[in-house]
C-alpha positions as CSV (number, residue, x, y, z in Angstrom):
1,M,-40.7,-17.2,8.3
2,S,-43.0,-19.9,7.0
3,E,-43.4,-21.5,10.4
4,S,-44.3,-18.3,12.2
5,M,-46.5,-17.1,9.4
6,A,-48.4,-20.4,9.5
7,M,-48.8,-20.1,13.2
8,V,-50.3,-16.6,12.9
9,Y,-52.5,-17.6,10.0
10,A,-53.8,-20.7,11.8
11,V,-54.8,-18.8,14.9
12,T,-56.4,-16.0,12.9
13,A,-58.2,-18.4,10.6
14,G,-59.5,-20.4,13.6
15,H,-60.8,-17.3,15.2
16,Q,-62.6,-16.2,12.1
17,R,-64.2,-19.6,11.4
18,C,-65.7,-19.9,14.9
19,P,-69.4,-20.7,14.6
20,P,-72.0,-18.5,16.4
21,A,-72.4,-21.0,19.2
22,C,-68.7,-21.0,20.1
23,G,-69.1,-17.6,21.8
24,Q,-72.1,-18.7,23.9
25,G,-70.2,-20.8,26.4
26,S,-69.2,-19.9,30.0
27,R,-67.2,-16.7,30.7
28,S,-64.2,-18.8,31.7
29,A,-64.2,-20.5,28.4
30,G,-64.3,-17.2,26.6
31,R,-61.5,-15.8,28.7
32,L,-59.4,-19.0,27.9
33,D,-59.9,-18.4,24.1
34,V,-58.7,-14.8,24.5
35,R,-55.6,-15.8,26.4
36,Q,-54.8,-18.5,23.9
37,Y,-55.1,-16.0,21.1
38,L,-52.8,-13.4,22.9
39,V,-50.2,-16.1,23.7
40,A,-50.3,-17.2,20.1
41,R,-49.7,-13.6,18.9
42,R,-46.8,-13.2,21.3
43,W,-45.3,-16.4,20.0
44,A,-45.8,-15.3,16.4
45,A,-44.2,-11.9,17.0
46,S,-41.2,-13.5,18.8
47,W,-40.6,-16.0,16.0
48,G,-41.1,-13.4,13.4
49,L,-38.5,-11.1,15.0
50,A,-36.0,-14.0,15.5
51,L,-36.4,-15.0,11.8
52,L,-36.0,-11.4,10.6
53,L,-32.8,-11.1,12.6
54,L,-31.6,-14.4,11.1
55,V,-32.4,-13.2,7.6
56,L,-30.6,-9.9,8.2
57,S,-27.6,-11.7,9.6
58,G,-27.5,-13.9,6.6
59,L,-27.5,-10.9,4.3
60,A,-24.7,-9.3,6.3
61,Q,-22.7,-12.5,6.1
62,A,-23.3,-12.7,2.4
63,D,-21.9,-9.1,2.0
64,A,-18.9,-9.9,4.3
65,D,-18.2,-13.1,2.2
66,E,-17.6,-10.8,-0.8
67,V,-14.5,-9.4,1.1
68,A,-12.9,-12.7,2.1
69,G,-9.9,-14.7,1.0
70,T,-6.2,-14.3,0.4
71,L,-5.0,-11.0,-1.1
72,G,-1.7,-11.6,-3.0
73,A,0.9,-9.0,-3.8
74,V,4.4,-9.3,-5.3
75,G,7.0,-6.5,-5.7
76,S,8.9,-3.8,-4.0
77,D,11.0,-4.3,-0.8
78,T,10.7,-0.5,-0.2
79,L,6.9,-0.8,0.1
80,A,6.9,-4.0,2.2
81,G,6.4,-2.3,5.6
82,L,3.7,-0.1,4.2
83,M,1.9,-2.9,2.5
84,L,1.9,-5.0,5.7
85,R,0.5,-2.2,7.7
86,W,-2.2,-1.7,5.1
87,G,-2.9,-5.4,5.3
88,E,-3.3,-5.3,9.0
89,A,-5.7,-2.4,8.8
90,L,-7.7,-4.3,6.1
91,T,-7.9,-7.4,8.3
92,E,-9.3,-5.3,11.1
93,Q,-12.1,-4.2,8.8
94,H,-12.6,-7.6,7.1
95,P,-11.4,-10.4,9.4
96,A,-11.7,-13.0,6.6
97,V,-9.1,-11.3,4.4
98,R,-5.4,-12.1,4.7
99,L,-2.5,-10.3,2.8
100,Q,0.2,-12.5,1.4
101,L,3.2,-10.4,0.3
102,Q,6.3,-11.4,-1.5
103,A,8.8,-8.5,-1.3
104,S,11.5,-9.5,-3.8
105,G,12.0,-6.1,-5.5
106,S,10.1,-3.9,-7.9
107,A,11.4,-5.9,-10.9
108,S,9.4,-8.9,-9.7
109,A,6.1,-7.1,-9.8
110,P,5.7,-6.9,-13.6
111,T,6.8,-10.6,-14.0
112,A,4.1,-11.8,-11.5
113,L,1.4,-9.5,-13.0
114,I,2.2,-10.7,-16.5
115,A,2.1,-14.4,-15.4
116,G,-1.2,-13.8,-13.6
117,T,0.1,-15.0,-10.3
118,T,-1.0,-11.8,-8.6
119,R,-3.4,-8.9,-9.1
120,L,-1.3,-6.4,-7.1
121,G,2.2,-5.3,-7.8
122,P,3.8,-2.7,-5.5
123,M,6.7,-0.8,-7.2
124,S,9.0,1.9,-6.1
125,R,9.4,3.0,-9.7
126,P,7.1,3.3,-12.7
127,M,6.8,0.3,-15.1
128,N,9.1,0.7,-18.1
129,E,7.8,0.6,-21.6
130,S,8.9,-3.0,-22.3
131,E,7.1,-4.2,-19.1
132,R,3.9,-2.4,-20.1
133,E,4.1,-3.9,-23.6
134,A,4.6,-7.4,-22.2
135,F,1.7,-7.1,-19.9
136,S,-0.6,-5.8,-22.7
137,R,0.5,-8.6,-25.1
138,R,-0.3,-11.2,-22.4
139,H,-3.7,-9.8,-21.2
140,G,-5.0,-7.6,-24.0
141,Y,-5.2,-4.5,-21.9
142,P,-2.7,-2.2,-20.0
143,P,-2.1,-2.5,-16.3
144,L,-3.9,0.0,-14.0
145,E,-1.3,2.3,-12.4
146,L,-2.1,4.0,-9.1
147,E,0.2,6.3,-7.2
148,V,-0.2,5.5,-3.5
149,A,2.5,7.5,-1.7
150,R,5.7,9.6,-2.3
151,D,9.2,9.0,-1.1
152,A,12.7,10.2,-1.5
153,L,16.1,8.6,-1.4
154,A,18.3,10.0,1.3
155,V,22.1,9.8,0.9
156,V,23.3,8.7,4.3
157,V,26.6,8.6,6.2
158,H,27.7,7.3,9.6
159,R,26.3,9.5,12.4
160,H,29.8,10.7,13.3
161,N,30.7,11.7,9.8
162,P,30.6,15.6,9.6
163,L,29.7,15.8,5.9
164,E,26.7,18.2,5.5
165,S,25.9,18.3,1.8
166,L,26.8,17.1,-1.7
167,T,26.2,18.5,-5.1
168,L,24.8,16.2,-7.8
169,A,28.3,16.2,-9.5
170,E,30.0,15.1,-6.3
171,L,27.4,12.4,-5.7
172,D,27.9,11.1,-9.2
173,A,31.7,11.2,-8.8
174,L,31.4,9.0,-5.7
175,F,29.1,6.3,-7.1
176,S,29.8,6.2,-10.9
177,D,32.7,5.9,-13.2
178,T,30.9,7.6,-16.2
179,L,30.7,11.1,-14.6
180,H,27.6,12.2,-16.5
181,C,26.7,14.9,-14.0
182,G,29.7,17.1,-14.7
183,A,32.5,16.0,-12.4
184,N,36.0,15.8,-13.9
185,T,37.4,12.9,-11.8
186,P,36.0,10.2,-9.5
187,I,36.0,10.8,-5.8
188,Q,37.6,7.9,-3.8
189,R,38.8,9.5,-0.6
190,W,37.0,11.6,2.0
191,S,39.7,14.2,1.9
192,R,38.3,15.3,-1.5
193,L,35.1,16.3,0.2
194,G,36.8,18.2,3.1
195,V,36.1,15.5,5.6
196,D,38.9,14.7,8.1
197,L,39.2,11.0,7.8
198,P,42.9,10.8,7.0
199,G,43.8,8.2,4.5
200,R,40.3,6.7,4.5
201,R,38.8,5.5,1.3
202,V,35.1,6.0,0.8
203,S,33.2,2.7,1.3
204,L,30.1,2.7,-1.0
205,H,26.8,0.9,-0.4
206,G,23.6,0.7,-2.5
207,R,20.8,-1.5,-3.7
208,N,20.9,-4.4,-6.2
209,V,19.8,-4.1,-9.8
210,A,16.4,-5.8,-9.1
211,S,15.4,-2.7,-7.0
212,G,13.4,0.3,-8.1
213,T,15.5,2.3,-5.7
214,H,18.7,1.3,-7.6
215,D,17.1,2.5,-10.9
216,L,16.0,5.8,-9.5
217,F,19.4,6.5,-8.0
218,R,21.2,5.7,-11.2
219,L,18.9,7.8,-13.4
220,R,18.7,10.9,-11.1
221,G,21.7,10.7,-8.9
222,L,24.1,9.5,-11.5
223,C,22.4,11.3,-14.5
224,G,21.8,7.9,-16.1
225,G,25.4,6.8,-15.7
226,R,26.9,3.4,-14.7
227,V,27.3,2.4,-11.1
228,R,30.9,1.7,-10.0
229,R,31.8,-1.9,-9.4
230,E,33.1,-1.0,-6.0
231,V,29.6,-0.3,-4.7
232,N,28.5,-3.0,-2.3
233,E,25.0,-4.1,-3.3
234,H,22.3,-5.0,-0.8
235,A,18.9,-6.6,-1.3
236,G,17.1,-4.1,1.0
237,S,17.4,-0.5,2.2
238,A,17.5,-1.6,5.8
239,A,20.7,-3.6,5.0
240,V,22.2,-0.5,3.3
241,V,21.5,1.6,6.4
242,A,22.9,-1.1,8.7
243,A,26.1,-1.3,6.7
244,V,26.7,2.5,6.7
245,A,25.9,2.6,10.5
246,A,28.6,0.0,11.1
247,E,31.5,1.8,9.3
248,P,32.6,5.5,9.8
249,A,34.0,5.7,6.2
250,A,30.8,4.4,4.6
251,I,28.2,6.2,2.5
252,G,25.0,4.9,0.9
253,Y,21.4,5.6,-0.1
254,A,18.1,4.4,1.2
255,G,14.4,5.3,1.3
256,L,13.4,7.8,4.0
257,N,11.4,5.3,6.0
258,H,14.5,3.2,6.6
259,L,16.6,5.8,8.3
260,T,17.7,5.2,11.9
261,P,19.6,7.3,14.5
262,A,22.8,5.5,13.6
263,V,23.0,7.3,10.3
264,R,22.6,10.9,9.1
265,A,21.0,12.2,5.9
266,V,23.2,14.4,3.8
267,A,21.5,17.5,2.1
268,W,21.6,18.1,-1.6
269,R,23.5,21.4,-2.4
270,D,22.6,23.4,-5.6
271,A,25.9,23.9,-7.3
272,T,24.8,27.3,-8.7
273,S,23.0,28.9,-5.7
274,G,24.6,27.0,-2.9
275,R,21.1,26.4,-1.5
276,L,20.6,23.3,0.6
277,H,17.6,20.9,0.0
278,S,16.8,18.2,2.6
279,A,14.6,15.2,1.9
280,T,11.5,16.6,3.6
281,G,7.9,16.1,2.7
282,E,7.6,19.7,1.5
283,A,10.7,19.4,-0.7
284,V,9.4,16.1,-2.1
285,N,6.0,17.5,-3.0
286,S,7.4,20.7,-4.5
287,G,10.0,18.8,-6.6
288,D,12.9,20.7,-5.1
289,Y,14.6,17.5,-4.0
290,P,16.0,15.7,-7.0
291,L,15.9,12.2,-5.6
292,S,12.2,12.2,-4.8
293,R,9.8,9.6,-6.3
294,S,6.3,8.3,-6.5
295,L,5.4,4.8,-5.1
296,Y,3.0,2.7,-7.1
297,L,0.5,-0.1,-7.0
298,Y,0.0,-1.8,-10.4
299,V,-3.3,-3.7,-10.7
300,N,-4.4,-6.3,-13.1
301,R,-8.0,-5.2,-13.8
302,P,-9.7,-6.0,-17.1
303,P,-11.5,-2.9,-18.4
304,G,-15.2,-2.8,-17.6
305,R,-14.9,-5.4,-14.9
306,A,-15.1,-4.9,-11.1
307,L,-12.2,-6.0,-9.0
308,P,-12.7,-8.9,-6.6
309,G,-13.9,-7.8,-3.1
310,P,-10.5,-8.1,-1.3
311,E,-8.6,-6.1,-3.9
312,R,-11.2,-3.4,-4.1
313,A,-11.4,-3.1,-0.3
314,F,-7.6,-2.8,-0.1
315,L,-7.4,-0.1,-2.7
316,E,-10.2,1.9,-1.1
317,L,-8.3,1.7,2.2
318,V,-5.0,2.8,0.6
319,L,-6.6,6.0,-0.8
320,S,-8.6,6.7,2.3
321,D,-7.7,9.2,5.1
322,A,-6.8,6.3,7.3
323,G,-4.6,4.7,4.6
324,Q,-2.7,7.9,4.0
325,A,-2.2,8.4,7.7
326,V,-0.4,5.0,7.7
327,V,1.8,6.4,4.9
328,E,2.9,9.2,7.1
329,E,3.3,7.1,10.2
330,I,5.7,4.7,8.3
331,G,7.8,7.6,7.2
332,F,6.8,8.2,3.6
333,V,5.1,11.3,2.2
334,P,1.2,11.1,1.9
335,L,-0.5,12.1,-1.3
336,T,-2.1,15.6,-1.5
337,K,-5.8,15.7,-1.7
338,A,-5.7,16.7,-5.4
339,E,-3.5,13.7,-6.2
340,R,-5.7,11.3,-4.2
341,A,-8.7,12.6,-6.2
342,R,-6.9,11.8,-9.5
343,Q,-6.1,8.3,-8.3
344,W,-9.8,7.7,-7.2
345,L,-10.8,8.7,-10.7
346,R,-8.4,6.1,-12.2
347,L,-9.8,3.5,-9.9
348,E,-13.5,4.3,-10.7
349,V,-13.2,4.5,-14.5
350,N,-14.7,1.4,-16.2
351,D,-15.4,-0.2,-12.8
352,D,-18.8,-1.8,-13.3
353,R,-19.6,-2.8,-9.7
């Protein structure tokens, strides 16, 4: 701007300092002075506009630079697909941001958050008390917990298996040896469930102990009991579904978004009323389906301090209409408007931007 302003000032000052005799020359000389003045004004206006655009561009770039860099997240395998889709959407909005995700199970999220190697920890279960205490001892404040979606575990069988439903006691008798849900004896053969697979033992598949899915299934599906040693453990829900799809005598459990046409979800049957409850969005939100759960993002944010640009932009996307539309597209259950409002309030409290 200094160059264009100086140009305008020089032309203007020269015109004002012109002595009385300078206007007494020929008409052509007078016309030449006017043309020079007009040309100078056009040059000044042009340079001023260009410089203004340059300044505005610089301000826009400065703002964009605040949402740039690598966004790290460590945690749940169940949430991996959703996190990656959110990451793609964020990069579309802010091309200078890249999501780097390590999906090694929910149990890995608290470890990484406590160590300070990540600010975001996706989990398919809530942090337990010991994990929260360890985080607080390390950082001097608790982690920020945000519910970002809802999900349910579906009990799945091979697509040709005719089993329609299970009671909680029957599910427990299949997968545990402690029988905390009320069954008298374990179930090891399909004939005990009225399924015509003569002589076929039930083949059991589930998640490994590092998974939040494993914890939820044990606590709610087995009434806190112990998982049988015969259960084949898998690192991801997709692997469970693939194993069940490959074996007619198999049964397993997986998150809703991992189901394929090769398997079929079994309804939960109320032992008292006989009413069937399927793992639908309505049943999840109403609490009628016992294996429903919330999905979380845990955030390392010191109280009274704003999050870095990439993390803040990511969380705003997650709780937006567009972010929750991705939740539904992936196969999870989006948050209700009331629940989203509660999560926004948690995010805004003590955020001094």
